KENU-126470 format. One record per residue (C-alpha): x, y, z; residue in one letter. Coordinates in Angstrom, 3 decimals, decimal comma. Layout:
{east = X | north = Y | up = Z | rest = a}
...
This chain:
{east = 16,941 | north = 18,897 | up = 1,532 | rest = m}
{east = 14,046 | north = 17,770 | up = 3,687 | rest = i}
{east = 15,733 | north = 19,301 | up = 6,703 | rest = r}
{east = 16,310 | north = 22,551 | up = 4,804 | rest = y}
{east = 12,651 | north = 22,776 | up = 3,755 | rest = k}
{east = 11,593 | north = 22,074 | up = 7,288 | rest = k}
{east = 13,827 | north = 24,862 | up = 8,590 | rest = c}
{east = 12,529 | north = 27,221 | up = 5,893 | rest = m}
{east = 8,963 | north = 26,580 | up = 7,018 | rest = c}
{east = 9,945 | north = 26,928 | up = 10,665 | rest = t}
{east = 11,754 | north = 30,192 | up = 9,986 | rest = g}
{east = 8,779 | north = 31,581 | up = 8,068 | rest = a}
{east = 6,448 | north = 30,580 | up = 10,880 | rest = f}
{east = 8,703 | north = 32,222 | up = 13,488 | rest = i}
{east = 8,793 | north = 35,498 | up = 11,586 | rest = w}
{east = 5,027 | north = 35,472 | up = 10,991 | rest = a}
{east = 4,482 | north = 34,825 | up = 14,681 | rest = w}
{east = 6,928 | north = 37,472 | up = 15,877 | rest = l}
{east = 5,412 | north = 40,242 | up = 13,801 | rest = f}
{east = 1,809 | north = 39,382 | up = 14,637 | rest = s}
{east = 2,153 | north = 38,239 | up = 18,260 | rest = v}
{east = -0,716 | north = 39,538 | up = 20,341 | rest = d}
{east = 1,404 | north = 39,805 | up = 23,508 | rest = a}
{east = -1,290 | north = 38,483 | up = 25,812 | rest = q}
{east = -0,366 | north = 38,045 | up = 29,449 | rest = k}
{east = 0,893 | north = 34,497 | up = 30,294 | rest = p}
{east = -1,294 | north = 32,308 | up = 32,466 | rest = q}
{east = -0,342 | north = 29,643 | up = 34,986 | rest = f}
{east = -2,261 | north = 26,375 | up = 35,307 | rest = s}
{east = -2,446 | north = 27,010 | up = 39,065 | rest = q}
{east = -4,014 | north = 30,373 | up = 38,366 | rest = y}
{east = -5,444 | north = 30,776 | up = 41,872 | rest = y}
{east = -1,909 | north = 30,299 | up = 43,221 | rest = a}
{east = -0,977 | north = 33,391 | up = 41,169 | rest = s}
{east = -4,198 | north = 35,413 | up = 41,677 | rest = p}
{east = -2,733 | north = 38,845 | up = 40,884 | rest = l}
{east = -2,198 | north = 37,674 | up = 37,299 | rest = l}
{east = -5,912 | north = 36,890 | up = 36,950 | rest = i}
{east = -7,266 | north = 40,292 | up = 37,970 | rest = a}
{east = -6,231 | north = 43,293 | up = 40,105 | rest = p}
{east = -9,358 | north = 42,706 | up = 42,224 | rest = s}
{east = -7,420 | north = 39,944 | up = 44,014 | rest = f}
{east = -4,854 | north = 42,427 | up = 45,360 | rest = a}
{east = -5,037 | north = 42,309 | up = 49,154 | rest = g}
{east = -7,440 | north = 39,351 | up = 49,201 | rest = n}
{east = -5,988 | north = 38,003 | up = 52,457 | rest = s}
{east = -5,630 | north = 38,653 | up = 56,186 | rest = l}
{east = -2,400 | north = 40,596 | up = 55,802 | rest = g}
{east = 0,585 | north = 40,339 | up = 53,459 | rest = t}
{east = 1,285 | north = 37,628 | up = 50,883 | rest = r}
{east = 4,238 | north = 36,772 | up = 48,656 | rest = a}
{east = 4,021 | north = 34,489 | up = 45,596 | rest = f}
{east = 6,737 | north = 32,865 | up = 43,478 | rest = v}
{east = 5,694 | north = 30,928 | up = 40,353 | rest = n}
{east = 7,641 | north = 28,961 | up = 37,739 | rest = f}
{east = 6,321 | north = 27,217 | up = 34,621 | rest = r}
{east = 8,192 | north = 25,097 | up = 32,054 | rest = d}
{east = 5,846 | north = 24,461 | up = 29,117 | rest = q}
{east = 6,505 | north = 21,613 | up = 26,639 | rest = w}
{east = 9,650 | north = 20,583 | up = 28,474 | rest = a}
{east = 10,886 | north = 18,149 | up = 25,776 | rest = n}
{east = 10,661 | north = 20,651 | up = 22,922 | rest = m}
{east = 13,790 | north = 22,592 | up = 21,829 | rest = p}
{east = 13,582 | north = 26,049 | up = 23,335 | rest = g}
{east = 10,655 | north = 25,366 | up = 25,666 | rest = s}
{east = 8,471 | north = 28,159 | up = 27,019 | rest = f}
{east = 9,452 | north = 29,234 | up = 30,545 | rest = t}
{east = 7,671 | north = 31,748 | up = 32,761 | rest = t}
{east = 8,721 | north = 33,207 | up = 36,123 | rest = y}
{east = 6,719 | north = 35,546 | up = 38,323 | rest = s}
{east = 7,079 | north = 37,244 | up = 41,695 | rest = l}
{east = 4,166 | north = 39,004 | up = 43,396 | rest = a}
{east = 3,539 | north = 40,774 | up = 46,707 | rest = l}
{east = 0,288 | north = 42,206 | up = 48,057 | rest = d}
{east = -1,199 | north = 43,559 | up = 51,290 | rest = n}
{east = -4,679 | north = 43,989 | up = 52,742 | rest = n}
{east = -5,338 | north = 47,452 | up = 54,212 | rest = f}
{east = -8,437 | north = 46,311 | up = 56,072 | rest = y}
{east = -9,148 | north = 49,613 | up = 57,860 | rest = s}
{east = -9,671 | north = 51,396 | up = 54,526 | rest = i}
{east = -11,269 | north = 48,447 | up = 52,669 | rest = n}
{east = -8,360 | north = 48,374 | up = 50,215 | rest = s}
{east = -5,684 | north = 46,096 | up = 48,829 | rest = g}
{east = -2,516 | north = 46,841 | up = 46,890 | rest = a}
{east = 0,074 | north = 44,707 | up = 45,139 | rest = g}
{east = 2,990 | north = 44,544 | up = 42,764 | rest = v}
{east = 3,817 | north = 41,885 | up = 40,142 | rest = v}
{east = 7,015 | north = 41,108 | up = 38,228 | rest = f}
{east = 6,908 | north = 38,595 | up = 35,364 | rest = l}
{east = 9,451 | north = 37,211 | up = 32,876 | rest = r}
{east = 8,421 | north = 34,944 | up = 30,003 | rest = d}
{east = 10,844 | north = 33,419 | up = 27,441 | rest = v}
{east = 9,482 | north = 31,537 | up = 24,432 | rest = a}
{east = 11,049 | north = 29,297 | up = 21,803 | rest = g}
{east = 14,479 | north = 29,035 | up = 20,165 | rest = k}
{east = 14,557 | north = 32,739 | up = 19,292 | rest = v}
{east = 14,026 | north = 33,427 | up = 23,008 | rest = r}
{east = 11,162 | north = 35,829 | up = 22,497 | rest = y}
{east = 11,166 | north = 37,644 | up = 25,849 | rest = g}
{east = 8,318 | north = 39,299 | up = 27,690 | rest = n}
{east = 9,204 | north = 41,294 | up = 30,836 | rest = t}
{east = 6,366 | north = 42,908 | up = 32,786 | rest = m}
{east = 5,983 | north = 44,940 | up = 35,997 | rest = a}
{east = 2,609 | north = 46,053 | up = 37,344 | rest = a}
{east = 1,044 | north = 47,962 | up = 40,249 | rest = l}
{east = -2,413 | north = 46,885 | up = 41,414 | rest = l}
{east = -5,130 | north = 48,320 | up = 43,642 | rest = y}
{east = -8,527 | north = 47,023 | up = 44,775 | rest = s}
{east = -11,366 | north = 48,360 | up = 46,942 | rest = y}
{east = -14,055 | north = 46,415 | up = 48,783 | rest = r}
{east = -17,716 | north = 47,483 | up = 48,874 | rest = f}
{east = -20,029 | north = 45,686 | up = 51,305 | rest = n}
{east = -23,608 | north = 45,360 | up = 50,061 | rest = f}
{east = -24,729 | north = 43,573 | up = 53,221 | rest = n}
{east = -23,510 | north = 40,801 | up = 55,522 | rest = n}
{east = -23,674 | north = 38,360 | up = 52,624 | rest = e}
{east = -22,528 | north = 39,948 | up = 49,344 | rest = w}
{east = -19,560 | north = 42,123 | up = 48,424 | rest = r}
{east = -18,024 | north = 43,556 | up = 45,272 | rest = i}
{east = -14,314 | north = 44,200 | up = 44,781 | rest = r}
{east = -13,293 | north = 46,375 | up = 41,781 | rest = p}
{east = -9,624 | north = 46,649 | up = 40,895 | rest = g}
{east = -7,259 | north = 48,491 | up = 38,590 | rest = i}
{east = -3,697 | north = 47,848 | up = 37,427 | rest = a}
{east = -1,057 | north = 49,814 | up = 35,528 | rest = f}
{east = 1,767 | north = 47,917 | up = 33,854 | rest = s}
{east = 4,992 | north = 48,338 | up = 31,886 | rest = w}
{east = 5,981 | north = 45,635 | up = 29,396 | rest = t}
{east = 9,065 | north = 45,083 | up = 27,249 | rest = q}
{east = 9,470 | north = 42,560 | up = 24,405 | rest = h}
{east = 12,802 | north = 41,372 | up = 23,036 | rest = s}
{east = 14,399 | north = 38,703 | up = 20,812 | rest = i}
{east = 17,720 | north = 36,913 | up = 21,362 | rest = d}
{east = 18,811 | north = 36,080 | up = 17,798 | rest = f}
{east = 22,199 | north = 34,462 | up = 18,647 | rest = p}
{east = 20,335 | north = 31,471 | up = 20,127 | rest = s}
{east = 18,332 | north = 30,866 | up = 16,902 | rest = a}
{east = 19,220 | north = 29,135 | up = 13,619 | rest = i}
{east = 17,765 | north = 30,597 | up = 10,412 | rest = f}
{east = 17,512 | north = 28,988 | up = 6,942 | rest = p}
{east = 20,317 | north = 31,070 | up = 5,392 | rest = d}
{east = 22,754 | north = 29,609 | up = 7,951 | rest = q}
{east = 22,206 | north = 26,022 | up = 6,751 | rest = i}
{east = 24,342 | north = 24,668 | up = 3,904 | rest = w}
{east = 25,739 | north = 21,328 | up = 2,762 | rest = e}
{east = 28,770 | north = 21,491 | up = 5,090 | rest = m}
{east = 26,671 | north = 22,113 | up = 8,191 | rest = g}
{east = 25,617 | north = 25,305 | up = 9,940 | rest = i}
{east = 27,340 | north = 28,598 | up = 9,276 | rest = s}
{east = 27,369 | north = 31,309 | up = 11,946 | rest = p}
{east = 26,789 | north = 33,951 | up = 9,267 | rest = a}
{east = 23,242 | north = 35,194 | up = 8,893 | rest = t}
{east = 21,530 | north = 38,033 | up = 7,058 | rest = i}
{east = 18,985 | north = 38,634 | up = 9,843 | rest = e}
{east = 19,158 | north = 42,126 | up = 11,253 | rest = k}
{east = 19,263 | north = 42,941 | up = 14,941 | rest = t}
{east = 15,819 | north = 43,706 | up = 16,327 | rest = v}
{east = 15,672 | north = 46,270 | up = 19,105 | rest = d}
{east = 13,421 | north = 45,654 | up = 22,128 | rest = p}
{east = 10,272 | north = 47,716 | up = 22,404 | rest = y}
{east = 8,141 | north = 48,584 | up = 25,428 | rest = s}
{east = 4,791 | north = 50,140 | up = 26,310 | rest = y}
{east = 2,494 | north = 51,079 | up = 29,195 | rest = f}
{east = -0,973 | north = 49,589 | up = 29,634 | rest = d}
{east = -3,933 | north = 49,419 | up = 32,023 | rest = a}
{east = -6,376 | north = 46,786 | up = 33,271 | rest = e}
{east = -9,648 | north = 46,852 | up = 35,245 | rest = v}
{east = -11,693 | north = 44,156 | up = 36,954 | rest = s}
{east = -14,512 | north = 43,475 | up = 39,380 | rest = a}
{east = -15,426 | north = 40,448 | up = 41,500 | rest = v}
{east = -18,891 | north = 39,889 | up = 43,014 | rest = f}
{east = -18,820 | north = 37,325 | up = 45,835 | rest = y}
{east = -20,045 | north = 35,959 | up = 49,150 | rest = n}
{east = -18,448 | north = 33,395 | up = 51,480 | rest = r}
{east = -19,239 | north = 30,468 | up = 49,178 | rest = r}
{east = -19,072 | north = 31,671 | up = 45,557 | rest = m}
{east = -17,492 | north = 34,330 | up = 43,361 | rest = w}
{east = -17,927 | north = 35,692 | up = 39,826 | rest = f}
{east = -15,544 | north = 38,139 | up = 38,184 | rest = g}
{east = -14,711 | north = 39,964 | up = 34,966 | rest = l}
{east = -11,327 | north = 41,375 | up = 33,929 | rest = d}
{east = -10,585 | north = 43,586 | up = 30,909 | rest = v}
{east = -6,915 | north = 44,020 | up = 29,996 | rest = s}
{east = -4,998 | north = 45,902 | up = 27,271 | rest = n}
{east = -7,246 | north = 48,927 | up = 27,736 | rest = l}
{east = -4,741 | north = 51,276 | up = 26,089 | rest = m}
{east = -4,431 | north = 49,064 | up = 22,970 | rest = r}
{east = -0,639 | north = 49,593 | up = 22,719 | rest = p}
{east = 1,247 | north = 48,934 | up = 19,496 | rest = v}
{east = 2,819 | north = 45,455 | up = 19,489 | rest = s}
{east = 5,279 | north = 45,058 | up = 16,612 | rest = s}
{east = 9,045 | north = 44,772 | up = 16,214 | rest = f}
{east = 8,642 | north = 46,211 | up = 12,720 | rest = s}
{east = 6,929 | north = 49,339 | up = 14,105 | rest = h}
{east = 3,753 | north = 48,590 | up = 12,174 | rest = l}
{east = 0,493 | north = 49,880 | up = 13,609 | rest = q}
{east = -0,435 | north = 46,468 | up = 14,987 | rest = s}
{east = -2,327 | north = 47,105 | up = 18,207 | rest = r}
{east = -2,883 | north = 44,544 | up = 20,934 | rest = i}
{east = -6,572 | north = 43,638 | up = 21,213 | rest = p}
{east = -8,440 | north = 44,043 | up = 24,473 | rest = m}
{east = -8,771 | north = 40,745 | up = 26,293 | rest = q}
{east = -11,860 | north = 39,799 | up = 28,313 | rest = w}
{east = -11,494 | north = 37,254 | up = 31,100 | rest = t}
{east = -14,527 | north = 35,882 | up = 32,934 | rest = q}
{east = -14,053 | north = 33,596 | up = 35,935 | rest = f}
{east = -15,933 | north = 32,195 | up = 38,887 | rest = g}
{east = -16,497 | north = 29,273 | up = 41,174 | rest = g}
{east = -18,285 | north = 27,792 | up = 44,146 | rest = c}
{east = -17,157 | north = 25,939 | up = 47,281 | rest = n}
{east = -19,080 | north = 22,987 | up = 48,724 | rest = f}
{east = -18,450 | north = 21,703 | up = 52,234 | rest = r}
{east = -18,294 | north = 17,897 | up = 52,189 | rest = l}
{east = -18,586 | north = 17,243 | up = 55,914 | rest = n}
{east = -20,213 | north = 19,008 | up = 58,841 | rest = r}
{east = -19,426 | north = 16,670 | up = 61,711 | rest = g}
{east = -18,182 | north = 18,187 | up = 64,960 | rest = l}
{east = -14,513 | north = 17,568 | up = 65,630 | rest = g}
{east = -13,738 | north = 16,473 | up = 62,061 | rest = s}
{east = -11,397 | north = 18,356 | up = 59,765 | rest = a}
{east = -13,160 | north = 20,505 | up = 57,180 | rest = s}
{east = -13,212 | north = 19,129 | up = 53,649 | rest = q}
{east = -14,031 | north = 21,463 | up = 50,767 | rest = i}
{east = -14,753 | north = 20,746 | up = 47,102 | rest = l}
{east = -14,017 | north = 23,906 | up = 45,114 | rest = s}
{east = -15,261 | north = 24,023 | up = 41,506 | rest = v}
{east = -13,995 | north = 26,893 | up = 39,355 | rest = n}
{east = -13,637 | north = 28,029 | up = 35,744 | rest = y}
{east = -11,844 | north = 30,676 | up = 33,691 | rest = l}
{east = -12,650 | north = 31,857 | up = 30,136 | rest = a}
{east = -10,726 | north = 34,293 | up = 27,904 | rest = k}
{east = -11,671 | north = 35,973 | up = 24,649 | rest = i}
{east = -9,662 | north = 38,357 | up = 22,433 | rest = a}
{east = -10,302 | north = 39,737 | up = 18,948 | rest = q}
{east = -7,207 | north = 39,903 | up = 16,733 | rest = w}
{east = -7,759 | north = 41,347 | up = 13,243 | rest = s}
{east = -10,535 | north = 39,227 | up = 11,722 | rest = s}
{east = -10,022 | north = 36,274 | up = 14,085 | rest = a}
{east = -11,378 | north = 35,691 | up = 17,577 | rest = t}
{east = -9,337 | north = 33,670 | up = 20,055 | rest = f}
{east = -10,866 | north = 31,739 | up = 22,947 | rest = y}
{east = -9,548 | north = 29,826 | up = 25,936 | rest = q}
{east = -11,535 | north = 27,928 | up = 28,530 | rest = f}
{east = -10,486 | north = 26,047 | up = 31,659 | rest = e}
{east = -12,593 | north = 24,254 | up = 34,260 | rest = v}
{east = -11,391 | north = 22,400 | up = 37,329 | rest = g}
{east = -12,112 | north = 21,097 | up = 40,804 | rest = a}
{east = -9,985 | north = 21,096 | up = 43,968 | rest = n}
{east = -10,404 | north = 18,911 | up = 47,037 | rest = w}
{east = -9,101 | north = 20,733 | up = 50,103 | rest = i}
{east = -8,508 | north = 19,306 | up = 53,536 | rest = r}
{east = -6,028 | north = 21,495 | up = 55,362 | rest = s}
{east = -3,097 | north = 21,280 | up = 54,910 | rest = p}
{east = -3,595 | north = 19,358 | up = 51,627 | rest = l}
{east = -4,992 | north = 20,380 | up = 48,247 | rest = l}
{east = -5,540 | north = 18,015 | up = 45,307 | rest = l}
{east = -6,991 | north = 19,160 | up = 42,019 | rest = g}
{east = -7,785 | north = 18,234 | up = 38,436 | rest = v}
{east = -8,617 | north = 20,584 | up = 35,556 | rest = a}
{east = -9,208 | north = 20,536 | up = 31,810 | rest = w}
{east = -8,140 | north = 23,242 | up = 29,360 | rest = r}
{east = -9,673 | north = 23,431 | up = 25,910 | rest = g}
{east = -12,621 | north = 24,605 | up = 23,881 | rest = l}
{east = -14,876 | north = 21,867 | up = 22,502 | rest = p}
{east = -16,662 | north = 22,596 | up = 19,235 | rest = n}
{east = -18,914 | north = 19,708 | up = 18,301 | rest = f}
{east = -19,530 | north = 21,148 | up = 14,816 | rest = k}
{east = -15,849 | north = 21,284 | up = 13,868 | rest = s}
{east = -13,057 | north = 18,658 | up = 13,649 | rest = p}
{east = -10,626 | north = 21,318 | up = 14,924 | rest = y}
{east = -11,751 | north = 21,382 | up = 18,526 | rest = s}
{east = -9,219 | north = 22,947 | up = 20,871 | rest = s}
{east = -8,294 | north = 20,183 | up = 23,301 | rest = y}
{east = -5,191 | north = 21,375 | up = 25,112 | rest = d}
{east = -4,386 | north = 19,673 | up = 28,414 | rest = a}
{east = -5,514 | north = 17,756 | up = 31,468 | rest = v}
{east = -3,955 | north = 19,280 | up = 34,583 | rest = i}
{east = -3,186 | north = 17,505 | up = 37,868 | rest = i}
{east = -2,348 | north = 19,664 | up = 40,917 | rest = t}
{east = -1,143 | north = 18,928 | up = 44,446 | rest = a}
{east = -0,320 | north = 21,350 | up = 47,246 | rest = g}
{east = 0,572 | north = 21,335 | up = 50,928 | rest = v}
{east = 0,802 | north = 24,036 | up = 53,580 | rest = a}
{east = 3,444 | north = 24,242 | up = 56,310 | rest = f}
{east = 2,127 | north = 26,923 | up = 58,639 | rest = g}
{east = 2,230 | north = 30,172 | up = 56,706 | rest = n}
{east = 4,308 | north = 28,644 | up = 53,881 | rest = f}
{east = 2,790 | north = 26,613 | up = 51,028 | rest = t}
{east = 4,086 | north = 24,789 | up = 47,972 | rest = v}
{east = 2,150 | north = 23,533 | up = 44,962 | rest = g}
{east = 3,009 | north = 21,451 | up = 41,906 | rest = y}
{east = 1,027 | north = 20,774 | up = 38,747 | rest = s}
{east = 1,607 | north = 18,808 | up = 35,559 | rest = y}
{east = -0,161 | north = 19,420 | up = 32,239 | rest = d}
{east = -0,783 | north = 16,266 | up = 30,183 | rest = f}
{east = -0,871 | north = 17,482 | up = 26,582 | rest = t}
{east = -3,954 | north = 16,090 | up = 24,799 | rest = v}
{east = -3,800 | north = 18,288 | up = 21,695 | rest = s}
{east = -2,404 | north = 17,202 | up = 18,321 | rest = s}
{east = 1,091 | north = 17,980 | up = 19,642 | rest = l}
{east = 0,814 | north = 14,795 | up = 21,673 | rest = g}
{east = 2,899 | north = 13,468 | up = 24,591 | rest = p}
{east = 6,157 | north = 14,143 | up = 22,714 | rest = a}
{east = 6,099 | north = 17,687 | up = 24,124 | rest = t}
{east = 6,830 | north = 16,309 | up = 27,584 | rest = g}
{east = 3,878 | north = 18,203 | up = 29,032 | rest = g}
{east = 4,275 | north = 21,218 | up = 31,279 | rest = s}
{east = 5,622 | north = 21,490 | up = 34,825 | rest = h}
{east = 4,635 | north = 24,223 | up = 37,244 | rest = e}
{east = 5,789 | north = 25,011 | up = 40,782 | rest = v}
{east = 4,264 | north = 27,654 | up = 43,070 | rest = t}
{east = 5,516 | north = 28,925 | up = 46,425 | rest = l}
{east = 3,663 | north = 31,329 | up = 48,698 | rest = s}
{east = 4,079 | north = 32,847 | up = 52,125 | rest = f}
{east = 1,644 | north = 34,831 | up = 54,271 | rest = s}
{east = 2,537 | north = 37,026 | up = 57,243 | rest = f}
{east = 1,494 | north = 40,135 | up = 59,165 | rest = n}
{east = -1,972 | north = 38,671 | up = 59,543 | rest = e}
{east = -4,751 | north = 40,429 | up = 61,411 | rest = g}
{east = -8,031 | north = 39,240 | up = 62,890 | rest = n}
{east = -9,130 | north = 35,804 | up = 61,670 | rest = r}
{east = -12,732 | north = 37,068 | up = 61,556 | rest = n}
{east = -11,673 | north = 39,308 | up = 58,670 | rest = d}
{east = -11,629 | north = 36,215 | up = 56,432 | rest = r}
{east = -15,307 | north = 36,807 | up = 55,653 | rest = k}
{east = -14,212 | north = 39,805 | up = 53,564 | rest = s}
{east = -12,009 | north = 37,661 | up = 51,296 | rest = s}
{east = -12,948 | north = 36,264 | up = 47,902 | rest = i}
{east = -13,304 | north = 32,510 | up = 48,607 | rest = p}
{east = -11,113 | north = 31,276 | up = 45,727 | rest = c}
{east = -9,126 | north = 28,057 | up = 46,346 | rest = p}
{east = -5,795 | north = 29,731 | up = 47,041 | rest = g}
{east = -3,008 | north = 27,687 | up = 48,570 | rest = l}
{east = -2,128 | north = 30,403 | up = 51,082 | rest = v}
{east = -3,663 | north = 29,141 | up = 54,312 | rest = k}
{east = -5,300 | north = 26,484 | up = 52,077 | rest = s}
{east = -8,733 | north = 27,994 | up = 52,699 | rest = l}
{east = -10,070 | north = 31,529 | up = 52,506 | rest = m}
{east = -12,289 | north = 30,885 | up = 55,535 | rest = f}
{east = -11,714 | north = 31,121 | up = 59,272 | rest = g}
{east = -11,798 | north = 27,785 | up = 61,093 | rest = d}
{east = -14,675 | north = 28,960 | up = 63,311 | rest = k}
{east = -16,825 | north = 30,222 | up = 60,443 | rest = e}
{east = -19,697 | north = 28,260 | up = 58,969 | rest = s}
{east = -21,529 | north = 28,479 | up = 55,675 | rest = y}
{east = -24,818 | north = 30,359 | up = 55,568 | rest = r}
C-alpha cells in the first residue's frame, strides 16, 4: 500500500509537470564549452571553424536519469565581421522519457567601437519538438497485488513542435565581457493537452573577467578566469531564478575549474543550493576534451549520484592569430585561451 501511494503521488507529479513544463533550453555545467547554447552572439567567436560535442548525464543513480546530447558547428567570417553556426540538441528526462529535440541557426555581427571595446549582437531561429515515450513508464493503474500489469488507461500523447527566436548582445574587450540573452521571443504554446500555456521569455545575463597570474619572460601564461551566469523566467504567477559562479585556472594546455550553482536567500529556509562543480580539461593541438562532475548539495543529497558531463571540441581552418583580439575572451577549451600567444593585456 505504501508503494502504491508513492506511485500515485509520483504519477500525479509527472502529469502536473508534463502539462506545465516551461520547456526552457537545457544548460551544461561547462557552459563555455558549449557557447552557442548560451547566446547566438558566440557564433563565430574563434579564428576559423569550430565543432563541439557535449554529453551530460544528470543524477546518474536515479531511475530514468536526465541525459542531454548536443552537436554544434560555427565559423568566423572575419572579412565581413560576422559569425554563423548551427546547433542540434537532444534532451531526454525521467522514466516517461520526456524528449526535447532542438535545431537552431545562429548569426552574429561584430561592431568595433575602438581598439579596446567591441559589441557583438546575435540572433537565432530554432525548431523544437517535445515527445513522451509512455511504454517506458509505469503508472498507478498498472500496479495491483499480483505485481505490475502491462494494461494502462493512459492515452497516447502525440509530439508537438514549434518555431522560436532568440536575441543577444555581448559587450567586451580583451580582458572582460558582459552579455544579455533573451530567448523564447515568440512565446510559443507548450502543452501536450493543447492548452494555451505559453512558454515565458527567459532572460540570461552573463559575464566574466580574466586575470593574468604571471608576466615573467619565457614562462607559460597562467590565467585565472572568473565568470558568472544568471537566468530569470516568469511562469504564471511564479518567477524562476538560476545563478552560477565559477573560476577557471588555465595554463595551456590545461584547464582546471570550480563552480557553484544555486541561489542563496538568507531570509528563507528554502534557499536553492544545487551543486558544486569540478571541471578539468586538456588540449591536444586543435582537439580538446573536458570533464566535469556536479556534487549535488541540494536536499536530494548524494544519493542522486551527481551529474557527469563530457565535452569534445575541434578547431580548424584558422586564420591570422592576430585576429584573436576580436574574440570574446570567455574561458573556452578550444585553444584553451581566446588570446594570441604574442598578445599582452592593456
